[in-house]
C-alpha positions, 0 to 999 in steps of 0.5 A: 893164944892159938885158936882153931879157926874151924871152931873159932868165930873170928876174922880180922874184920869181925869176931864174936863178942865172947872172944873180945880180949882174946883175939884181934878184930875190927869189931865184935858182935854178940850174934843172933841165935837162929834155927835151921828151918830146912831139912839140912843147911850146908856150911861152906868155907866161903859164901859161895854155893861152889865153895867147899862143904865143911859140914852140915846142920840138921833141922832144929839145930841152933846157929849163932849168926854174926853176919848176914850179907846182902847176897844172902849168906850168914856167917855163924857158929853151930851151937852143938859142935861149935863149927864156924862157916857160911850158910844160906840165910834162907835155910835159917830163921827165928827159933820155934817151939823147943824140940820134943823129939829127934828123928831115929830113922835114917830118913823120915818123911814129913807128910801133909796129912795123917796117911802114908798116901798123901804128899810129902812135905820134906824128908828129915835125916837121922838126928834132926829135931822137931817139936811135936804138938800131939799124937793122932793114931800112928802119927805124931803131929808137929807144931807146924801141923805136919804128920810124921810116923811115930815109929821114927821118933824118939824123945829128945832126952832119950839115948841109945845104948849101942853107937856101933849099931847106930852107925851100922844103919848107915851102911851103903850111904854114900860118902860125902866130904862134909856131909852129915845126912843119910844122903851122904856123910863122911867118916867123922860125921858117922862117928858124931851122929852115932855118939850123939844118939847115945848121949855122948858129945862129939866134935865134928872132925876126926882130928878133934875126935882123936884128941878128945874122945875116950881114952887112948889104948894099946890095941897091939901093933896089928890091932889084934886087941881091938874091941867093938866100938874102939875108934881107930885114927889115921891122919884125916880119917877115923874108923869104928871097930865093928868087932876085933877084925872088921872096921865100919867106916865111911870112906872114899875107897868104897865111896860109902859106909862099909864094913871091911876086914881090918887087915885090908884097911891097914894095908890100903892105908900103908900103901899111901904111907899112912899109919894108924896114929891112935886108938881110943876107947870110950869109957862110960 
């Protein structure tokens, strides 16, 4: 059987126990569930700080760790989208109280007291999850005793209704290959974050999204039949139809999340012999 290595925790020397009998490895381990304690944990292709950034995990996400090296790296799998790679061990720890809220602001300060003038402990990005113990005025108090503006939170079980409007909040955020935060993200992360906020599970990479999200539609050879929210794919790229003649996407041409006319995007890709491979429409 062929397994996608990006979402399959298997190496010649080590694999997850649930893959025993399906892959060949020297040993199989169950792994230990840990939680992202830092605002963000980079997941790299190799256990080195200068290795390629494949994705990021946000505070509150769970990661099953199969190996921890003496050099301080963990090899594991992110629970939400099954991505596999190497993370700094000091970014993870034992799971705490179950999260009650998610961050709905593009970026939110975590403060040491109930005032906007006190020191900031950390900054959390959109989609991060935290446990709230109580409310105090306009602030929510985390289980760890820090204070966050209530206006920037939403219950974890709540869902937004317009993923395009969510994606629009990230306009001008820098493009970053493998990034998944307001400090930088890539095309597929923009789609994943926006859909997740609306209760729609999404794979991490554009090629996975192209194969699984929504249904394939014929938007016309010139894409004149695009509808708001359609996902348009090229090899290695995905854009969101902002309306029937504009795209919203994180892209390396602008090095940012931007809105641009469909015809300009199509022409730029065609210059490098890259044509649209598929258009998918979400059905809810």
